[in-house]
N, C-alpha and C positions, 0 to 999 in steps of 0.2 A: 503406339510409339514404333518408328524406326528402331532394330533392334543394333547395336553399337559394334560396328565391323571396320576392321582395317581398311575396306574400301572409304570410310568415311574421310581417312586423314588423305586418301591417294587424291579425291575431290580436291583437297584444298593444295596439295601439292601441283594437284597437274593446273589449276589455275595460276597457281605463283610463278612456276618457273616453267611453264610450258605457253599460256595463255599470255600473259603480263607481257613477254618480251615485244610481243607482234599487233599490241591494242593500245590506244592511245589514252582511252577513259579506262582511271582506276579508281576505287572505291574502297573507304576502311571499313574493310567487312568482319564482323562477327558471325562465325559459322556457329549453329547450333543445332548439331546432328540429331541430337536423344530428341528433341522438341520438332525436328524438323522446320528450324525459321534461319532465317537471314535478316542481321541487323546492321543496315548502315548507319554508320557511326556520326554524328554532327557534336563537335564540338563547342564545350558552354553552354549544353543544352541536357543537363543532367546526366551526362554518359556514364561519369564513373556507379552513378545508383544503379544504371540499367545493366554495365557491367558487371557489378557484382553480384546483383542478383540473378543473372544469367548462371553465370560461374557457378556461384555457389548451392546451386539447386540443378546442377546439371552432373552426369557421373563422369567419373575421370577420363578425361581425353577425349570427352564427345563436345566439350566446346570448345571454340578458337578463335584467338583474338588476331587478328590478320593486319599486318599493314597496307597499304594502299596495294590493291590488286586489281589487275583486271579479271574477270568472269564468265562463263557460258552461260547464261540467263538458261536454257535449255536443259541443262543439268539438274536445274533446282525447280524446275516445274511445279514442283508437291510441298515446294517448301514456302512458308507464310513469312515474307519480303516485307520489313517494317522501318519504319527511322522515326524520330522526333523532331521537330523542327520550333524556332523562335525569332519571337518579335526583334528583327533586325537592328533597330533601337536599343532594345532590352540587352540583347549579344553585345552589340559593340560594348556599349556602359560598361558591361560585365568583365570584358575582356578588358579593357584600359582600367578597371577598376582591382582587379584582381591582378594580372599580371603586369601591370605596369606600377601604379600605387602600392601593392601589397608586395612586390618582387621584381625582380628585374628580368622576368623569365626570356626577354630576348636580347637579353646579353649585350643592352647598349655600350659604350664604353661611358665611364663616369660620369664626364662631360656633359655629354651625350643622353644619359639616364635623366638627368635634374631637368633637361628642357621638356622630355617626354612625359613627365610629371602635373606638364600644361594639357591640358585636353585638344589645344588646339592645335598645338606642336606633332600631338599623336596621329590625329585625325591627317595633316598635312604628310605625315612619314608614311601614311597606310596608304594615302590615296598615288603616293608616288611608286607603290607597291605592282609588280608583274603578277596576278592573282597565278599564275600558272606557275612559278617557282616559289611563292609565298609559305608561309608558316601555314600549318594546317587548322592554325585557329583562327586566320584569317582570311579564310578562304570563302567565299558565299557557299551557303548551304545547298543547293543546289547541285552543285558541282560533283558533292560527296553523297551522293544518291543518284541510285539507277531509276529516275523518275519516268521511264519506261516502264517498268517493271515491279514498282513497289508497289504491296496492296495498302496498306495501312502508313498516313501521316498523323501522328500526333502532334500535341500542341503542350510545349513546356507549361503555356498557360491555365491548361487544364491537366496537369499531367499526371496528376494521382489516377484520375478516371481512364485516362486514355493506355495508361501503361496496365490497367485492372482488366480492360477490352482486349490487349495485348495476349494478358496472359492467359483469359479466358481461351482464347481461339488458339493457342499452343498447348492448353493444358499444364500451364506452368503453375506449381502450387503455390499463389500467396494471396494474401487477403490484404483488404486495405489498410489491417491496422499494424501490420508487421513490414509497412514502406518504410524504410528508411532514406530520404534526399541525403544522398553525400556530399560535403562539400556546398550546400546550399547557401545562396547568401540572404541576407535581410531583404525582404520586399519594400523597396520605396518607389517612390513617384520618380518619373524618369525627369532629370533638370539637366535639359540640353535645351541650347538657344535655337530660335527658330531658323536659321542660318545653316547651322551645324546638323541640325535635322533633317534638312533637305541635303546636304552633301552626304550624311550617311546612308539616307534613302534612295539617291543617286547609285552610291558605291554598289550597294545591295540591289539592284533595281529588278535583279531576275527574281530573286528571292522575294522583292515583295509582292510581285506580279503574278508567281506561283502559289504561294502560302498565303501572304496577308493584303491582298487587294485591296483591302477596307482602308486599309493606310494611305493618308494623301500628301503629293509631295505641298 
């Protein structure tokens, strides 16, 4: 394993303060220098579970949870780069249920918040957003990932098995019996009308094409 040195942090600050101001593409990256891994974070895709697993198994200061930054892939040629994605339909419903029905995460005014508890109204609101400036939870997953350089794309639907593949690749000491899926929602059948299903898939069409091409419009 790569020894922990001050140079590890220099890579991070170089990306944040010298590379990012001059590049348009930015990614929510977690650097795990001890295991030579980069994780492109996607939200509502077991990100809390992965974060705690990496943090709790890394030496102090060797794991960095960065805000969205640009980076230079050439500096991380020997790093294993991975991410996890989720069925766009399932992910969108999870956002609405967890961030609207359970709490007012998007901080809607009181009168507006009541309207957003209606799924149709929330979908209308998201469709009106410009994803360039939208909350990161609403941004299409492919925009959060350097798809040109990612080495492994795990699936939320096959989470435990795929996470163990990552662990094996980077020599992260974890076993299936020790995995704890934090913030896990009960699995339920998707209940969305066909016209809304098509709207969501159109909204996240690039994610469908890249990661879930079996889904039909």
